[in-house]
Every structure is written in C-alpha cells, then in structure tokens.
N, C-alpha and C positions, 0 to 999 in steps of 0.2 A: 395790350401791354404784356410784356414778358414777366414771369414771376421773379426771376433773378436780375439784379442790377448792381453795377459798380459805379460809384460816384466819388467825386472829390469831396472832401469834408466841407469845403466852402459852399458848394452847390447844395449838399445835403442840409447844412445848417440853415441856409436861406429858405429852403423848401420846408423844413421842419417848423420854423417859426410861423409859417402860414397854416399849420395843422395842429395847434395845441389841443383841440377838442377831439382829435383822432388818436392821441397817445393812450395806450392801455397800460403800459409799464415802461420804466426806464431804470437802468442801473449799471452796475459793474459786476465783475465775477464774484465780488464779496457781498453785495447787497442789491436789492431791487425795491423800487417804489412802485406800488400798484395804484392805478387810478380808481377813483370812486366818484359817484355823481356829485358829491358836495365839494370835490377838489377842483382846482384849476391850475394850469401849468403856466409858469412865467419864465421868460427868457431874458437874460441880462448879461452884463459884462462887468467884471471886477478888475479895475485897473486896465492895463494894456495887455495883460498876459493870460487872463482866465475868463472863460465863458461860464455862465451860470444857467442851470436848469432847476427851477424851484417849483415845488408843489405846495400850494397854499389851500387852507380851509378857512375861508373868509380872509382875515388878515393874519392868521396864524401860520407860521412856517411848519410844514409837516416834514419836509425833507428837501435835500438839494444835492445836485451833482456839480462838482467843480471840474471843468474840462480845460486843461492847460492848452493854450494856443500853440500850434506848430508841432505838436506831438503826433497827431492822427495823420496817417499817410493816406488813407482812403476809407470809404464806407461800402460794405457789401450788404445788399438787401435781398431777402428771399421769403417767399410765402411759406408759413409753417402749417397753415390751414386755410380754409376758404376765407376766413375773416381775420386772420392774423398774419402780419408781415413783420419780420424781425430785421432790423438794420444794425449791423455790428460795425462799430468804429474801431479800426485797427491801427495799432502802433507797431513799430519794429521791435521785436524781441530777439534774444540771443539765438533762438531756434527758428526765427522767421516771424511773420505777422501774428500778433496776438490781439484778440478782441478785448479792448480795455473798457469800452462802454457799449451798451446796447439799448435800443429803443424798439418797443413793440407797438405797432400802429394797427388800426382797423382796416387799412388799405395799403396798397403798394404805391410806389413812385410811378408817376405817369409823365414821361418826357414831353408829351404833347400838351400838358396842362400849362396854361399861360401863367406868367409870374404874377404873384398876388399884389394887389394894392392894399390889402388888409388881410384879414384871416379868412381862410376857407372853412366852410361848414359842410360836412358830409353826413 
C-alpha cells in the first residue's frame, strides 16, 4: 500500500464508516475531537444535505462534525507517522483547494481491501 492516496469523497465516506474504531481524531481547521477509549464514533445523515460524524460517551454527545453534501471535491490521505494517517477533505477555495475537514486514523487506505459488510476491526 502506498502512503499517499487520493479518493472521491463518496469512496472515502463509505470506507470510513467501516473503520470507526480506527479514528484517532477528526476536525476542522478551527477544532479537533480526539478519540478516547470510552468514546465511540457514530455516522449519520441529517436531512438530505448534511452528513454527521458524532463522538459519544455512552449516550452523551461529546462532539460532532456536520459535513454539507456536495462541497467536498476529493480526499487526500497521507501517512504522518508509522501509526497515523491523515485524510484531508478538500473544498474549492478562492486560492485553490482548502482542507475543510480532516480525519486521523491508525492506518491508511488499502484499495485491495474488500468492501465491508459490517465494521472492520484492526
């Protein structure tokens, strides 16, 4: 597997939903939510226009990201260390692509990995 990857947002989103236990952090340029052992990540959709990434402690909402559908042009992923891979979700800005959201996972994307029927555990 190569360390750097470029994906459509649709492909990344589908893949990410199979890896909630692999997320170390997620956020925007303004704020980051870090994982803890007692937290779990939940994915959802609000209406027809917004995707949700929520972090829960039991049934208590700790934080969430609201991602508008259709704004992200693509996702770029790259290893930042042996055990951390950052995936930046890019939108078009006035000066070119801008990382509007990012996800740090404990492993990279493997194009040879079969599509999940449930959640993957690494």
